[in-house]
VEXTILO-865482 format. One record per atom (N, C-alpha, C): x, y, z. Coordinates in pm, whole numbers, padded with zeros to 5 digits, always signed. Layout:
residues N
XYZ ...
This chain:
residues 142
+04367+03301+02992 +04239+03265+03049 +04125+03312+02959 +04132+03437+02911 +04031+03492+02823 +04028+03414+02692 +04147+03375+02645 +04157+03300+02521 +04088+03164+02536 +04107+03096+02650 +04043+02967+02675 +03891+02983+02687 +03844+03087+02753 +03701+03112+02767 +03638+03138+02631 +03708+03213+02547 +03659+03243+02413 +03652+03114+02330 +03751+03031+02342 +03754+02903+02270 +03639+02812+02315 +03615+02807+02446 +03505+02726+02499 +03371+02780+02449 +03354+02911+02449 +03231+02973+02402 +03208+02941+02254 +03312+02946+02174 +03301+02914+02031 +03263+02767+02013 +03324+02678+02090 +03292+02536+02082 +03146+02509+02122 +03099+02577+02226 +02960+02560+02269 +02864+02609+02160 +02890+02726+02105 +02806+02779+01998 +02808+02688+01876 +02922+02635+01840 +02934+02544+01727 +02855+02416+01753 +02861+02366+01878 +02785+02246+01914 +02635+02271+01899 +02587+02387+01946 +02446+02420+01930 +02408+02429+01782 +02494+02485+01700 +02469+02496+01556 +02455+02357+01494 +02546+02267+01526 +02542+02130+01473 +02416+02060+01520 +02383+02073+01649 +02264+02009+01705 +02139+02063+01636 +02127+02195+01623 +02010+02257+01560 +02000+02212+01414 +02112+02207+01345 +02112+02166+01204 +02062+02022+01191 +02107+01931+01279 +02063+01791+01275 +01914+01781+01305 +01866+01855+01404 +01724+01852+01439 +01641+01905+01324 +01681+02015+01265 +01606+02074+01154 +01606+01982+01033 +01716+01915+01006 +01723+01827+00889 +01639+01701+00909 +01635+01645+01029 +01561+01522+01051 +01413+01547+01079 +01376+01667+01120 +01239+01695+01157 +01158+01757+01043 +01216+01771+00925 +01144+01834+00815 +01031+01743+00766 +00909+01796+00753 +00799+01715+00701 +00821+01679+00555 +00760+01569+00513 +00768+01531+00373 +00634+01473+00330 +00613+01466+00202 +00489+01415+00146 +00520+01333+00023 +00459+01215+00013 +00476+01128-00102 +00337+01089-00152 +00309+01110-00278 +00182+01066-00335 +00191+00918-00360 +00107+00840-00291 +00108+00695-00309 +00034+00655-00436 -00074+00725-00466 -00151+00696-00587 -00240+00815-00617 -00261+00839-00745 -00352+00944-00790 -00408+00896-00923 -00539+00881-00931 -00594+00820-01050 -00740+00856-01071 -00783+00855-01195 -00923+00870-01232 -00985+00732-01258 -00905+00628-01236 -00945+00491-01265 -00926+00403-01143 -01010+00299-01131 -00990+00200-01026 -00879+00105-01067 -00843+00012-00978 -00729-00076-01001 -00746-00164-01125 -00871-00190-01166 -00892-00275-01284 -00907-00195-01414 -00891-00064-01407 -00896+00020-01527 -01029+00088-01551 -01132+00057-01471 -01261+00123-01487 -01250+00270-01447 -01322+00358-01522 -01329+00499-01484 -01409+00513-01355 -01365+00602-01269 -01440+00629-01146 -01563+00712-01179 -01675+00688-01109 -01797+00766-01134 -01783+00908-01077 -01878+00993-01113 -01882+01127-01055 -01921+01116-00908 -01876+01213-00830 -01918+01217-00691 -02067+01249-00684 -02136+01200-00580 -02276+01238-00563 -02287+01389-00542 -02401+01445-00575 -02417+01590-00565 -02468+01635-00429 -02491+01544-00337 -02539+01582-00204 -02423+01602-00107 -02456+01629+00016 -02357+01653+00121 -02264+01532+00135 -02132+01554+00141 -02039+01441+00152 -02033+01383+00294 -01998+01256+00299 -01970+01189+00426 -01847+01102+00402 -01739+01137+00465 -01613+01064+00452 -01603+00964+00567 -01572+00839+00533 -01551+00735+00634 -01412+00677+00614 -01344+00650+00724 -01212+00587+00720 -01221+00462+00806 -01195+00346+00744 -01203+00219+00815 -01068+00150+00816 -01037+00086+00927 -00922-00004+00934 -00982-00145+00932 -00951-00219+00827 -01010-00351+00806 -00901-00456+00826 -00931-00557+00905 -00838-00668+00928 -00896-00793+00865 -00818-00855+00778 -00856-00981+00716 -00763-01087+00773 -00816-01176+00856 -00730-01276+00919 -00658-01364+00817 -00544-01418+00859 -00468-01510+00773 -00559-01623+00725 -00539-01661+00601 -00612-01774+00540 -00764-01755+00543 -00810-01632+00519 -00954-01606+00514 -00984-01515+00396 -01113-01494+00370 -01149-01405+00261 -01271-01322+00296 -01280-01208+00231 -01398-01123+00244 -01507-01180+00155 -01633-01166+00193 -01740-01217+00106 -01750-01132-00021 -01815-01188-00122 -01839-01114-00245 -01922-00990-00210 -01878-00873-00258 -01943-00747-00223 -01914-00643-00331 -01975-00526-00315 -01943-00413-00402 -01956-00285-00320 -01897-00179-00373 -01900-00048-00307 -01974+00050-00398 -02082+00112-00351 -02151+00212-00431 -02085+00350-00423 -01974+00360-00352 -01904+00489-00336 -01757+00473-00375 -01699+00584-00414 -01555+00587-00444 -01478+00562-00315 -01376+00477-00323 -01293+00450-00206 -01152+00412-00248 -01060+00436-00159 -00919+00405-00184 -00853+00373-00051 -00745+00297-00057 -00680+00258+00067 -00534+00224+00050 -00473+00188+00163 -00333+00146+00166 -00325+00023+00255 -00264-00083+00202 -00244-00204+00280 -00129-00179+00377 -00157-00190+00506 -00056-00162+00607 +00035-00282+00633 -00025-00401+00634 +00057-00520+00660 -00007-00641+00594 +00075-00741+00569 +00028-00864+00507 +00019-00853+00356 -00055-00947+00297 -00080-00949+00153 -00228-00970+00131 -00278-00918+00020 -00419-00932-00013 -00434-00954-00162 -00508-01056-00197 -00537-01088-00337 -00680-01043-00363 -00701-00963-00469 -00833-00911-00502 -00870-00957-00643 -00997-00997-00661 -01045-01037-00792 -01185-00979-00811 -01211-00923-00932 -01342-00867-00958 -01427-00963-01041 -01552-00926-01064 -01648-01013-01133 -01608-01046-01277 -01517-00967-01335 -01470-00993-01472 -01344-01077-01475 -01294-01116-01357 -01173-01198-01351 -01044-01118-01343 -01052-00985-01335 -00931-00904-01316 -00876-00931-01177 -00744-00943-01167 -00679-00978-01040 -00575-00874-01001 -00557-00859-00871 -00456-00769-00817 -00403-00830-00688 -00271-00829-00670 -00211-00872-00545 -00145-00751-00480 -00186-00721-00358 -00130-00610-00281 -00035-00662-00176 +00073-00592-00158 +00168-00619-00050 +00170-00498+00043 +00219-00516+00164 +00223-00407+00262 +00283-00282+00199 +00213-00169+00216 +00257-00041+00163 +00194-00006+00029 +00130-00103-00037 +00069-00077-00167 -00062+00000-00151 -00085+00101-00238 -00213+00171-00241 -00309+00104-00339 -00437+00132-00324 -00538+00080-00416 -00649+00182-00431 -00694+00204-00555 -00818+00275-00583 -00917+00165-00619 -01015+00146-00533 -01105+00032-00543 -01208+00049-00653 -01261-00064-00701 -01368-00062-00801 -01497-00014-00736 -01582+00051-00816 -01710+00104-00768 -01822+00034-00844 -01923-00012-00769 -02039-00081-00826 -02000-00204-00909 -01894-00270-00870 -01852-00392-00936 -01825-00497-00828 -01882-00616-00845 -01864-00722-00747 -01718-00767-00745 -01669-00790-00624 -01531-00835-00606 -01516-00896-00467 -01402-00959-00446 -01371-01010-00312 -01220-01003-00291 -01183-01012-00165 -01042-01011-00127 -01009-01137-00049 -00891-01190-00075 -00846-01310-00005 -00710-01284+00058 -00695-01329+00182 -00566-01328+00248 -00517-01472+00253 -00426-01504+00162 -00375-01641+00156 -00245-01656+00235 -00204-01549+00303 -00079-01551+00378 -00095-01604+00519 +00018-01608+00590 +00021-01660+00727 +00004-01553+00833 -00008-01425+00792 -00031-01318+00889 -00155-01239+00849 -00218-01176+00948 -00334-01094+00920 -00297-00982+00824 -00390-00945+00738 -00372-00830+00650 -00452-00715+00711 -00392-00596+00711 -00460-00477+00762 -00457-00371+00654 -00573-00311+00629 -00583-00207+00528 -00664-00091+00583 -00620+00030+00555 -00695+00151+00587 -00763+00193+00458 -00896+00212+00463 -00972+00249+00344 -01050+00378+00372 -01045+00470+00276 -01116+00598+00281 -01233+00591+00184 -01355+00614+00232 -01476+00608+00151 -01535+00748+00137 -01571+00787+00015 -01632+00918-00011 -01779+00895-00046 -01864+00895+00056 -02006+00870+00035 -02090+00992+00070 -02216+00964+00103 -02309+01068+00146 -02388+01012+00265 -02446+01099+00348 -02524+01050+00461 -02636+00956+00414 -02650+00842+00482 -02752+00745+00449 -02713+00646+00340 -02603+00669+00275 -02557+00580+00168 -02465+00473+00227 -02490+00347+00194 -02401+00241+00242 -02269+00249+00166 -02160+00213+00234 -02029+00214+00169 -01993+00076+00113 -02057-00027+00166 -02034-00165+00119 -02167-00240+00117 -02189-00312+00012 -02308-00397-00001 -02262-00540-00024 -02306-00633+00061 -02275-00774+00040 -02364-00829-00070 -02309-00921-00149 -02384-00986-00256 -02436-01118-00200 -02565-01142-00215 -02625-01264-00162 -02602-01380-00253 
């Protein structure tokens, strides 16, 4: 009887060990650098940050299927990750970039460009802007 109880206790402890090991292995945090650059996607050097108080903005932008963003520029450094869909980007010099879901981008600064969603599903992108209070993050070109 004691031998059976000891065996059951060992099996229970072993089960807890296996369970804890699986939980610890699957719950470990991880980090992956998607992009790190001193240059925008078209190769331009990024400008210096403004010397005033920072204002960080994070936008989720949806570009409907078969539509495009108007010609615009960003006076602030910004970067993002396309969450879903595809996005075609072209700048004023004719440089082109096609993003697919999961792709990161360091956007051009003070350069006219536009984005087109030529796909059949909406494109969603999260963009982080490093500006200052009172500074616009996007300017439309008339």
